[in-house]
C-alpha positions as CSV (number, residue, x, y, z in Angstrom):
1,X,-6.1,34.6,10.6
2,X,-7.0,34.6,6.9
3,X,-10.2,33.1,5.5
4,X,-10.2,30.7,2.6
5,X,-12.3,30.7,-0.6
6,X,-14.9,28.4,1.0
7,X,-15.0,30.5,4.2
8,X,-12.9,28.1,6.3
9,X,-10.1,29.2,8.6
10,X,-6.6,27.9,7.7
11,X,-6.8,25.4,10.6
12,X,-10.4,24.3,9.8
13,X,-11.3,21.0,8.1
14,X,-14.1,20.6,5.7
15,X,-17.4,19.1,7.0
16,X,-17.2,15.3,7.2
17,X,-20.2,13.0,6.6
18,X,-20.1,9.2,6.9
19,X,-23.1,7.1,5.8
20,X,-22.9,3.5,6.8
21,X,-23.9,0.5,4.7
22,X,-24.0,2.5,1.4
23,X,-23.2,-0.7,-0.5
24,X,-25.6,-3.1,1.2
25,X,-24.4,-6.3,-0.4
26,X,-20.8,-5.8,1.0
27,X,-19.8,-7.2,4.4
28,X,-19.0,-3.6,5.4
29,X,-19.3,-0.3,3.6
30,X,-19.7,3.5,3.9
31,X,-20.0,6.6,1.8
32,X,-17.6,9.3,3.1
33,X,-17.8,12.9,2.1
34,X,-15.2,15.5,3.0
35,X,-16.5,18.7,1.6
36,X,-17.3,18.0,-2.1
37,X,-15.1,14.9,-2.2
38,X,-17.1,11.7,-2.0
39,X,-15.8,8.2,-1.9
40,X,-17.7,4.9,-1.7
41,X,-15.8,2.3,0.4
42,X,-16.8,-1.3,0.4
43,X,-15.1,-4.2,2.2
44,X,-15.4,-7.8,1.0
45,X,-14.5,-10.8,3.1
46,X,-13.3,-14.0,1.3
47,X,-11.9,-17.3,2.6
48,X,-8.3,-18.0,2.0
49,X,-5.2,-15.8,1.6
50,X,-2.6,-15.1,-1.1
51,X,-0.4,-18.0,-2.0
52,X,2.6,-16.6,-0.3
53,X,0.7,-16.4,3.0
54,X,-0.9,-19.9,3.0
55,X,-0.1,-22.1,5.9
56,X,0.7,-19.1,8.2
57,X,-2.8,-19.1,9.8
58,X,-2.7,-15.3,9.4
59,X,-5.1,-13.2,7.3
60,X,-4.5,-10.4,4.8
61,X,-6.0,-7.0,4.1
62,X,-5.7,-5.2,0.7
63,X,-7.3,-2.3,-1.1
64,X,-8.2,-1.1,-4.6
65,X,-8.8,2.5,-5.6
66,X,-10.4,4.0,-8.7
67,X,-11.9,7.4,-9.8
68,X,-15.1,7.2,-11.8
69,X,-14.9,8.9,-15.2
70,X,-17.0,11.9,-14.3
71,X,-15.7,12.3,-10.7
72,X,-13.7,15.2,-12.1
73,X,-14.6,18.3,-14.1
74,X,-13.5,16.6,-17.4
75,X,-13.9,12.9,-18.1
76,X,-11.1,10.6,-16.8
77,X,-10.7,7.5,-18.9
78,X,-11.2,4.1,-17.2
79,X,-7.9,2.2,-16.6
80,X,-9.0,-0.9,-18.5
81,X,-5.4,-2.2,-18.8
82,X,-5.0,-2.2,-15.0
83,X,-4.2,0.5,-12.5
84,X,-1.6,3.1,-13.6
85,X,1.1,4.6,-11.5
86,X,-0.9,7.1,-9.4
87,X,-3.7,4.6,-8.8
88,X,-1.2,1.9,-7.8
89,X,0.5,4.3,-5.4
90,X,-2.8,5.3,-3.8
91,X,-4.2,1.8,-3.4
92,X,-0.9,0.6,-1.9
93,X,-1.1,3.5,0.6
94,X,-4.7,2.6,1.6
95,X,-3.7,-1.0,2.0
96,X,-0.6,-0.2,4.1
97,X,-2.7,2.2,6.3
98,X,-5.3,-0.5,7.0
99,X,-2.8,-3.3,7.6
100,X,-1.0,-1.1,10.2
101,X,-4.0,-1.5,12.6
102,X,-5.0,-5.1,12.0
103,X,-4.1,-8.2,14.0
104,X,-3.7,-10.8,11.2
105,X,-3.5,-13.7,13.6
106,X,-6.9,-12.8,15.0
107,X,-8.2,-12.4,11.5
108,X,-7.3,-16.0,10.6
109,X,-7.1,-17.3,7.0
110,X,-9.3,-14.7,5.5
111,X,-8.7,-11.9,3.0
112,X,-10.5,-8.5,3.2
113,X,-10.4,-6.4,0.1
114,X,-11.6,-2.8,0.5
115,X,-12.7,-1.1,-2.7
116,X,-12.5,2.7,-2.7
117,X,-14.3,4.4,-5.6
118,X,-14.2,8.1,-6.0
119,X,-17.7,9.5,-6.9
120,X,-16.7,13.1,-6.8
121,X,-13.2,14.6,-6.5
122,X,-12.4,18.0,-4.9
123,X,-9.0,17.3,-3.4
124,X,-8.1,14.8,-0.7
125,X,-9.5,11.7,-2.4
126,X,-6.7,9.4,-1.0
127,X,-7.1,10.7,2.5
128,X,-10.9,10.4,2.4
129,X,-10.5,6.9,1.0
130,X,-8.3,5.8,4.0
131,X,-10.7,7.3,6.5
132,X,-13.7,5.7,4.9
133,X,-11.9,2.4,4.3
134,X,-11.3,2.0,8.0
135,X,-15.0,2.4,8.7
136,X,-15.9,-0.2,6.0
137,X,-13.2,-2.5,7.4
138,X,-14.6,-2.2,10.9
139,X,-18.1,-3.0,9.7
140,X,-16.8,-6.0,7.9
141,X,-14.9,-7.2,11.0
142,X,-18.1,-6.8,13.0
143,X,-19.9,-8.9,10.5
144,X,-17.2,-11.6,10.9
145,X,-17.6,-11.5,14.6
146,X,-21.3,-12.0,14.5
147,X,-20.9,-14.8,12.0
148,X,-18.4,-16.6,14.2
149,X,-15.6,-16.3,11.7
150,X,-13.3,-14.6,14.2
151,X,-13.3,-14.9,18.0
152,X,-12.4,-11.3,18.7
153,X,-12.1,-8.2,16.6
154,X,-8.8,-8.0,14.7
155,X,-8.9,-4.2,14.6
156,X,-6.4,-2.8,17.1
157,X,-7.3,0.8,16.6
158,X,-8.7,3.1,14.0
159,X,-6.7,4.9,11.3
160,X,-7.5,8.0,9.3
161,X,-5.7,10.5,7.0
162,X,-5.8,14.2,6.2
163,X,-4.0,16.6,3.9
164,X,-2.1,19.7,4.9
165,X,0.0,22.2,2.9
166,X,1.5,25.6,2.5
167,X,-0.8,27.6,0.2
168,X,0.4,31.2,-0.7
169,X,2.7,30.8,2.3
170,X,0.0,29.9,4.8
171,X,-0.2,26.5,6.5
172,X,-3.6,25.0,5.7
173,X,-5.5,21.9,6.8
174,X,-7.6,19.7,4.5
175,X,-6.9,21.2,1.1
176,X,-9.6,21.4,-1.5
177,X,-8.6,21.0,-5.2
178,X,-8.0,24.7,-5.9
179,X,-5.8,25.0,-2.9
180,X,-3.9,21.8,-3.7
181,X,-3.3,22.9,-7.2
182,X,-1.4,26.0,-6.1
183,X,0.2,24.7,-2.9
184,X,3.9,25.3,-2.4
185,X,4.0,22.2,-0.1
186,X,1.5,19.3,-0.3
187,X,1.4,16.7,2.5
188,X,-0.7,13.7,3.3
189,X,-0.6,12.4,6.9
190,X,-1.9,9.0,8.0
191,X,-2.3,8.5,11.7
192,X,-3.9,6.2,14.3
193,X,-6.4,7.0,17.0
194,X,-3.7,6.3,19.6
195,X,-1.5,9.1,18.2
196,X,0.9,7.0,16.0
197,X,2.0,8.0,12.5
198,X,1.6,5.5,9.7
199,X,2.8,7.5,6.8
200,X,3.8,11.1,6.0
201,X,4.0,12.1,2.3
202,X,5.3,15.6,1.8
203,X,6.5,17.3,-1.3
204,X,7.7,20.9,-2.0
205,X,7.0,22.6,-5.3
206,X,9.6,25.3,-6.3
207,X,11.3,25.8,-2.9
208,X,12.3,23.5,-0.1
209,X,10.3,23.8,3.2
210,X,11.9,24.3,6.6
211,X,11.8,22.0,9.6
212,X,9.7,24.4,11.6
213,X,7.1,24.5,8.7
214,X,7.0,20.7,8.8
215,X,6.4,20.7,12.5
216,X,3.6,23.3,12.0
217,X,2.0,21.2,9.3
218,X,2.1,18.0,11.4
219,X,0.5,19.9,14.3
220,X,-2.3,21.0,11.9
221,X,-2.7,17.4,10.7
222,X,-3.0,16.1,14.3
223,X,-5.9,18.4,14.9
224,X,-7.5,17.4,11.6
225,X,-7.1,13.7,12.5
226,X,-8.9,14.2,15.8
227,X,-11.9,15.6,13.9
228,X,-11.9,12.6,11.6
229,X,-11.7,10.1,14.4
230,X,-14.7,11.8,16.1
231,X,-16.6,11.5,12.8
232,X,-15.7,7.8,12.6
233,X,-16.9,7.2,16.2
234,X,-20.1,9.1,15.6
235,X,-20.9,7.1,12.5
236,X,-20.2,3.7,14.1
237,X,-22.3,4.5,17.1
238,X,-25.4,4.7,14.9
């Protein structure tokens, strides 16, 4: 089995660190690091729901995503005119991932917004954001429970995400930036702790990939998700 530039095996994820309450004014927050990628996730609870949801008695969960200007090797300009295409795509993915595991009737007429800000980018920012956003969301829901705003936790199960890909013909888990940049296949897999799949985003560069390669990548992702769920559990036990 070949070894990667950072010494990992192809089926080995980067070290995961989750620091709770990294944004102490938020109802729930964490700082997640996957290798050199670091994302601050902060969940805010507000009364009320979007207009189209009023009167339903059900709540809503949404997300926003941004990369700080020097989270990358060269400065990335701020999106002052509103989020652009890639940013919109990622924050919609984060929102969909979180909503897949929330009981909105139990949440009641509240909106939770999870802000995911990339402090340092080295590949896998969207997957780290989803994994961290779930932790921030769970902390916020715990706060709501203690405050008597909900009768039971609306979180049905946890959700996390990991990247996989074919790099120089080798299936690899949790791609760093240099691997992602030269990958022939790049895939993001969002899954739940119970084994369900929320979203699979896979793209080939240059040549189509085969069904057996897809199956191998999904198997790799399943192992990576187990590692992430273990990191979430460990952080939330503290």
